[in-house]
C-alpha positions in Angstrom: 178.6 56.9 78.6 182.0 55.3 78.5 184.7 57.8 77.8 186.1 57.6 74.3 189.7 56.3 73.9 192.1 58.5 71.9 195.1 57.1 70.0 198.2 59.2 70.6 200.9 58.7 68.0 204.5 58.7 69.2 205.6 61.4 66.7 209.4 62.0 66.3 210.9 59.7 69.0 213.9 62.0 69.4 211.6 65.0 70.3 209.5 65.8 73.3 206.6 63.7 72.2 207.4 60.7 74.5 208.0 62.9 77.5 204.8 64.9 77.2 202.8 61.7 76.7 203.9 60.5 80.1 203.2 63.9 81.7 199.8 64.0 80.0 198.9 60.6 81.5 199.8 61.8 85.0 197.6 64.9 84.5 194.6 63.2 82.9 194.5 59.8 84.5 192.0 57.0 83.5 189.1 59.4 83.2 190.5 60.7 79.9 191.7 57.4 78.4 194.3 57.4 75.7 196.8 54.8 74.4 200.3 55.7 73.2 201.2 54.1 69.9 205.0 53.7 69.6 208.1 51.8 70.6 208.3 51.5 74.4 212.1 51.9 74.1 211.6 55.5 73.2 209.8 56.5 76.4 211.7 58.2 79.2 213.8 55.8 81.2 211.8 54.3 84.1 208.4 54.9 82.5 205.9 52.5 84.0 203.8 51.1 81.2 201.0 48.6 80.5 201.2 47.1 77.0 197.7 46.6 75.5 196.5 44.7 72.4 193.8 47.2 71.4 192.9 50.8 72.3 189.8 49.8 74.4 192.0 48.0 76.9 193.4 51.4 77.9 190.3 52.1 80.0 191.3 49.3 82.5 194.9 50.4 82.9 195.7 51.8 86.4 196.5 55.5 86.7 200.2 54.9 87.5 200.8 53.2 84.2 200.9 54.5 80.6 198.8 52.4 78.2 201.0 51.5 75.3 200.2 49.9 72.0 203.6 48.7 70.9 205.0 49.4 67.5 208.6 48.3 66.8 211.0 50.9 65.4 214.3 50.2 63.7 216.5 51.8 66.4 216.5 53.4 69.9 216.0 57.1 70.1 218.5 59.8 71.1 216.8 62.8 72.4 217.5 65.9 70.3 219.0 63.8 67.5 216.6 62.5 64.8 217.5 59.1 63.5 216.8 58.5 59.8 216.3 54.8 60.4 213.3 55.6 62.6 211.6 57.7 60.0 209.7 54.8 58.5 208.4 53.8 61.9 207.1 57.3 62.5 205.1 57.2 59.3 203.9 53.7 60.0 202.6 54.7 63.4 200.5 57.5 61.8 199.0 55.2 59.2 198.3 52.5 61.9 196.6 55.0 64.1 194.4 56.3 61.3 193.4 52.7 60.5 192.5 52.1 64.1 190.3 55.1 64.2 188.7 54.4 60.9 187.9 50.9 62.0 186.1 52.2 65.1 188.7 50.7 67.5 189.3 54.2 69.0 187.3 57.4 69.1 189.8 59.9 67.9 193.4 60.5 66.8 195.9 62.9 68.5 199.3 63.3 66.8 202.5 64.2 68.5 204.9 66.4 66.6 207.0 65.0 63.7 210.2 66.2 62.2 209.5 66.7 58.5 213.1 66.9 57.4 214.0 63.7 59.1 211.0 61.9 57.5 211.8 63.2 54.0 215.5 62.1 54.3 214.8 58.8 56.1 211.6 57.6 54.5 211.1 59.7 51.4 208.1 61.3 53.0 206.5 63.3 50.2 204.0 65.4 52.2 204.4 68.9 53.6 203.3 67.7 57.0 200.8 65.7 59.1 197.7 67.3 57.7 198.4 66.6 54.1 199.4 63.0 54.9 196.2 62.4 56.9 194.1 63.8 54.1 195.8 61.4 51.7 195.2 58.4 54.0 191.5 59.5 54.3 191.1 60.1 50.6 190.0 63.7 51.2 191.0 66.5 48.8 190.5 69.5 51.0 190.7 70.0 54.8 191.0 73.1 57.0 193.3 73.8 59.9 191.7 75.2 63.0 193.8 76.6 65.9 191.7 76.6 69.1 192.1 77.6 72.7 189.5 78.4 75.4 188.9 82.0 74.2 189.2 81.7 70.4 189.0 79.4 67.4 190.7 80.5 64.1 190.8 79.0 60.7 193.1 80.3 58.0 192.0 80.1 54.4 195.5 80.0 53.0 198.1 78.4 55.2 201.8 77.7 54.4 202.7 79.9 51.6 204.7 83.1 51.2 202.7 86.3 52.0 203.3 87.6 48.5 201.4 84.6 47.1 198.3 85.0 49.3 196.2 87.3 47.0 196.7 84.9 44.1 195.8 81.8 46.1 192.8 83.4 47.8 189.9 82.5 45.5 186.2 82.6 46.0 186.0 78.8 45.7 188.7 78.3 48.4 187.0 80.8 50.7 183.6 79.1 50.3 185.0 75.6 50.8 186.8 76.8 54.0 183.6 78.4 55.4 181.6 75.2 54.6 184.2 73.0 56.3 184.4 75.3 59.3 180.6 75.5 59.8 180.3 71.7 59.5 183.0 71.2 62.0 181.6 73.6 64.5 178.2 71.9 64.3 179.4 68.3 64.4 182.3 68.5 66.8 181.7 71.5 68.9 178.0 71.2 69.5 177.0 74.5 67.9 173.7 74.2 66.1 173.9 77.5 64.4 177.5 78.7 64.6 178.5 82.3 64.2 181.5 82.9 62.0 183.4 86.2 61.7 185.4 86.6 58.5 188.5 88.8 58.4 189.3 91.1 55.4 192.6 90.6 53.6 193.7 94.2 53.5 194.1 96.9 56.2 190.7 98.2 57.4 189.1 95.4 55.3 190.1 97.4 52.2 188.3 100.6 53.3 185.9 100.6 50.5 188.4 99.7 47.9 191.0 102.4 48.7 193.3 99.8 50.2 192.6 96.8 48.0 189.7 95.3 46.2 189.7 91.7 47.4 187.0 92.4 49.9 184.7 94.0 47.2 185.5 91.6 44.4 185.8 88.3 46.2 185.0 88.2 49.9 181.7 90.1 50.1 180.1 88.3 47.2 181.1 84.9 48.7 179.7 85.9 52.1 176.5 87.2 50.5 175.9 83.9 48.7 176.5 81.7 51.8 174.4 84.1 54.0 171.5 83.5 51.6 171.8 79.8 52.3 171.5 80.4 56.1 175.1 80.8 57.2 175.6 83.3 60.1 178.5 85.3 58.8 179.9 88.7 59.8 182.5 90.5 57.7 184.7 91.2 56.1 186.0 92.7 59.3 189.2 94.7 59.9 191.6 92.1 61.4 193.0 94.6 63.9 189.7 95.1 65.7 188.1 91.6 65.7 190.1 89.9 68.4 189.6 92.0 71.5 187.3 90.4 74.2 184.1 92.2 73.3 184.5 91.3 69.6 185.3 87.7 70.3 182.1 87.4 72.3 180.1 87.9 69.1 181.3 84.8 67.2 182.2 81.2 67.6 185.1 81.1 65.2 187.0 83.4 63.0 188.0 82.6 59.4 191.1 84.5 58.4 192.8 85.0 55.0 196.3 83.9 55.8 198.4 82.0 58.3 199.7 84.7 60.7 196.4 86.6 60.7 194.8 83.5 62.3 197.6 82.1 64.4 198.9 85.2 66.1 195.8 86.0 68.1 195.4 82.3 69.3 199.1 82.1 70.3 198.9 85.4 72.0 195.9 84.4 74.1 197.2 80.9 75.0 200.6 80.1 73.8 201.0 76.9 75.8 197.5 75.6 75.5 196.5 76.0 71.8 195.3 73.0 69.9 195.6 72.2 66.2 192.4 70.6 64.8 192.0 69.3 61.3 188.5 69.9 60.0 187.1 68.1 57.0 188.6 64.6 57.7 186.2 61.6 58.2 187.7 61.1 61.6 188.8 63.3 64.5 192.3 64.6 64.6 193.9 67.0 67.0 197.5 67.9 67.8 199.5 70.0 70.2 200.3 73.4 68.7 204.1 73.1 68.9 207.0 71.2 67.3 209.5 68.5 68.3 211.5 70.9 70.5 214.8 69.0 70.0 216.6 71.6 72.0 215.0 70.5 75.2 214.2 66.9 74.5 215.2 64.4 77.1 215.7 67.2 79.8 212.3 66.8 81.5 211.6 70.5 80.7 208.8 70.1 78.1 205.4 71.7 79.0 202.5 69.1 78.3 199.8 71.8 78.4 199.1 71.8 74.7 199.0 68.0 74.5 196.7 67.8 77.5 194.4 70.3 75.8 194.6 68.3 72.5 193.8 65.0 74.1 190.9 66.5 76.0 189.5 68.2 73.0 189.8 65.0 70.9 187.9 63.1 73.6 185.2 65.7 73.9 184.7 65.7 70.1 184.5 61.9 70.0 181.9 62.1 72.8 179.8 64.4 70.8 179.9 62.0 67.9 179.0 59.1 70.1 182.3 57.3 69.3 184.1 54.6 71.3 
């Protein structure tokens, strides 16, 4: 089967996105085709490119060249210094990439990091981040964030909120929806016919029978029982401090956690450079490197492309499982 083509957005042109795109092309070569969508002026000086008119043409581009689908921005880029006039172009590239994937012109979307403050100030960007904007473009009300590496996949139920607000935001409906989205994603995109999902408790020792909190008894256990009766393979609620060692991880395919750090700390500890952010619940495939714009090292040829390479590879694999172009 012909390898699916992934569309890689430029992200913030003043960050490390353009640099790691070039490095990823060198590492992956034509066997893992992707096309960079952005302004060629923003690539590192001397980058050898091949401009293409559509993503499929990336397959025929020689290994020494970066396939580029040009998108004009308002201004050149200064590494480390976000330009407000380029904010609109950054948002346009995301929307254009989504349109290409939705139209079947490419198999998957991979997004380079954006600078949210620059987008808000320069383009009135009204979304907390990539994920919410992608859900808006897709017309989807609820998605889930998965952080994945070779040894672990984790999905937080609550994401970017203060820790003090987690108990109020953690509802049975939200937990159930997250588990349904996670199970569907594992089946469709990771080839797991009957995925095993471990579910963390919210409190220390998973509440220890109610002596350290009642969320497990009142909310988590009834939700897991209801879904287990439907055929879900669930384990939990489990004490979070004992569910991430090697023997425990061997017993499940993904972990659903109650809050941001509970899910992200184990993944970043296992593979800080190679973790991938996957958005589950969208009608198209989206992955992203698990790091930011790194303005402090932009333009210095110091950026590690490992996470982007993993994100592009995972996106291509997911598209292949769906039989996409």
